[in-house]
N, C-alpha and C positions, 0 to 999 in steps of 0.2 A: 541291801538286799539286790539292787540292780547289778551290783558288781558281780555277785556270785551267779545271778541268772545269765549275765553275759558270758561268764566263763563256761557254764553249763551248755550254752547255745553253741559256744566255739567247740567245745567238746563233741557235741551231738553232730555238728556239721562235719567234723573231722571223721567221726566214726561212719557216718552215711557215705562220705567221699571214699573212704578206705574199704567199706563194704562193696561200694560200686566198682572200685578197682579190682577187688577180689573176684567178683562175679565176671567181670571182663576178662581176667585171667583164665577162669575156668572155661568161658565161652571160646576164646581165641587160641589158647595153647593146646597143642596136641595131647591126647591121652598118653600116658606111659605105654611102653611096649609090653606085649604079652608073649612070654616064652613057654611054650609046651603048656598051655592052658593055666599058667601062673602070671597073674597080672602084677607087675611091678609097682611098688610104692611110689608116690610122686616125690617125696622129700628123701634125698639120700641115695636114690637109685636112679633118678632120671636127671640128667645134668640140666636140661632146660627149666624143668620145674624147680629144682634145688636153686639155680641161679635166680629164677623169678621170685621164689620166696625169700631169699636173702635180699634182694633189692626191695621187695615189699616191706619187709621187716624194717629195714634201715630208713625207708621213706616214711613209715608210720611213726617210728621212733623220733625221727628228725622232726615230723610235723607236730608231735606232742610236746617236744622241747620247745618249739617255736610259740605254740600256743600258751604254754606256761609262762615263757619268758615275756611275751607280749602282755599278758594279763598282770604280771609282777610290776610292770612299769605304767600302769593306768591309774588315774585318779579314782578313789573309791567312791566319789561322789557323782562326777559328771562323766566318767569313763573315757576322758580324753587322755591322750599320751602325756606322761609327765615330761617336762622340759627344763631347760637351764641347769644342767649339773654343775655342781661347785664342790671342789675339794674341801674337806674340813678336817683338821688334825694335820699331824706331820709324822711321817715315818720315823725320823730320827728323834723325835720328842714324845714318843708314845706314852711314857710314864708321867710327864708333866702336862702335856696338853691333852692327851686323849688318843684313842685309836683313830686311824685315818678312816674317813667315811667319804662317801659320795652323797651329796644332798640334791635331790630332784624336788621340783616345786610345780605344782598345777598352776597353769598360766591364768586361771580365774581365781586363785587364792583360796582353794578349798582345803589345801593341806600340803604337807612336805613328806617326802620319803627319804629316810637316812638309811643307806645301804652300807653295812660295815665291809671294809676291804680286808681286814684281818678278823678271822672269827676264831678265837680260842675257846670260848665257853658254850658255843652252840646257839648263840642268840640269833633271832631272826631279824628281819628289816623292821625298822621303827616307823610306822605311819602316824603323823601328828596331824589332827584335823585342826583347821583354823576357822575362827568365826569371822564375822564381817568387820571386826575392828580394824583390820589391815586397810580395807578399802576405805572405811570412813576416815581413818588418818590420813590417807593420801588425797581424798577429795577435800578434806579440811584444809590441807597444806596448799593445794593447788587453788582453792578458793581464796585463801589468804594472800596468795602472790597476786591475784588479780586486782585487789583493792589498792 
């Protein structure tokens, strides 16, 4: 649940930021020209406004892309960035070994994310949650070495 609330908070912050940028554009950019009592439209008829709207759109689309990309590579439990990418599979042996994938892991052992590098069937990423068995096994191994 925290994962989706964090995503919603990032989207809300982005929306507030770009609403503020739009209000700033309206406050500081000059109004379009008036020709014989006909006020020209902002988009498509005034070069300053058209350029500003294009730049605004590209910045907003880029920010949305970065927000979604950042959220994709976060742990579903602790919201930390996933680390330690490892290649799994092989490009030249796809039929025998499996599709090439990139595997990311949470440094606190909450789970792993398998991102397929070749996507023929429309499958999404695979998040596998781990229980505490990994850490218990590591602690038992390190405790056994001390004796």
